[in-house]
N, C-alpha and C positions, 0 to 999 in steps of 0.2 A: 504493500500500500504506500509506503514512503517513497518508493521509486516512481510510482505513478504521479504522486504530488510533485516531485522534483521535475519530472518531464513536463508536466503541465505548466509549472512556474517558468521553466526555461523556454517553452514554445510560445506561450501567450504574448510576451513582449515582442518576439520576433514576428509573429503573425500580425500584431498591431502595426509595427513598423512597415511591414510589407503592404498593408492596406493603405497607409499614408503614401508610400512611394508609388503605388499603383494609381493614386488619385492625382499625383502631381504632373503638371506639364511644365515645359521649360520655354523661356523667352529671353532673347537678348535685346538690350537697349543701348542706344548710341549715347555718346557723351552729351550731357545736359538735356537728354530727352526726359520729358515729364512722364513718370510712371503712374502717379496718383495726383489728382487735383483736389485741393481743399474744397469741401462742400459737395463733392460728388457722392452718389450712392455707392455703397460698398458691394462688390460682387465677388471679391477674393482677397486672399492675403498672399504675401510674398516671402520667400526665403532666399537670401543672397547666396548664390553659389560661387560667383567670381565677380571681382570688382568691388565697388562701393557706391552707396547712395547717400544723398543729402536730404534730410528731412527739414522742411521749412514751413512757416505759417505766418499768416497775417493775424494779429491779435484782434479778433472781432469784438472783444469787450471794449476796445478803444476805438471810438468812432472816427478819430483822426488818423488811425493807422492805415497806411496804403501800401507799404512795402513788406515783403516777407522777411522774416528773421530766421536764421538757421537755428534749429533746436538740437539736432544731433546728426551723427553719421552712423551708418550701419555697414559693416563689412561681411566677408564670408562667414557663414554660420549663423548670422543674425537674421532677424525677421522683422517685418513691418506690415501694417495694414490690418492687423488683427483687432485693433481698438474698435473700429466701426462695425466689425462683425459681432463683437461681444456686446456692444451697446445698441446695435441696430440703428445707429444714427449716421448722418453723413460723415464723410472723411474729415478729420480734425486738422489735417495738414496735407501739404503737397510733398511729393518725393521725386527727386531728380537723380538720374544716373551721373556718376562722376567717372568719366572715361567709359570704355565698353564694359557693360555690366550684364551678367547672366543671372536670372532669377528663376527659381522653381515657384510655380503658382498653384495654390490650393483654392478651388472655387468654393463659394459659400455653402453649397449643398454638401460637398465632401467635408468641409470644415464643421458644419453642424453635426453631421453623422459621426465623424471621427473624433472631434475635439469636445463633444458634449460633456464627457466625464471630467474634462479639465476646465470647464467654464468658470467654476468658482475661483480657481487659482488665477485664471486670466483676469477676472473682474477685480481681484485684489491689486493687480498691477495698475489699475486706473489711479489709485492713490499716489503711486510712484510717479506717474505721468504728470499729475496735477502739481506735485511738489517740484518737479523739474521745470514746469511752465512758470511757477511762481518765482523760481530763481532767475529765469530768463527775462520774464516780462515785468517782474516786481509786483508786490501786493498779492492779494488772494486771487488766484486764477482758477476758475472752474472749467473743466473741459466742456461741459454742456453750454457754458456761456460763449464759447469760441465758435459756435456754428453760425 
């Protein structure tokens, strides 16, 4: 009985990873190409395979703000675009390729099917995003205010 339990424990994570890999598609972006536009409806999330992206946003809480401000950069192994899928709200920021960049893409249907069990963990990251935005824009910044 113990051997069966060990096999199940070893096989389940591999099976889950295979499901995620089967759901991914790959796309290459040119230097400075916009991958996500702030305010757009979310239909997928991205995993950086090669290259780097720049995350930038206009502070919608400030009516005088007209230019984007860089929030962060994401390199190989990182991901972006999940916030709008978790909150089911428009994209909070724009994302641009820095040089040639290759991303794996997980569409919203696969995201909900495969990442559902992780949703609570991902929602906890929203607090981290808000504290980063407060440091960048100053004052109390709420992600929902930036739409």
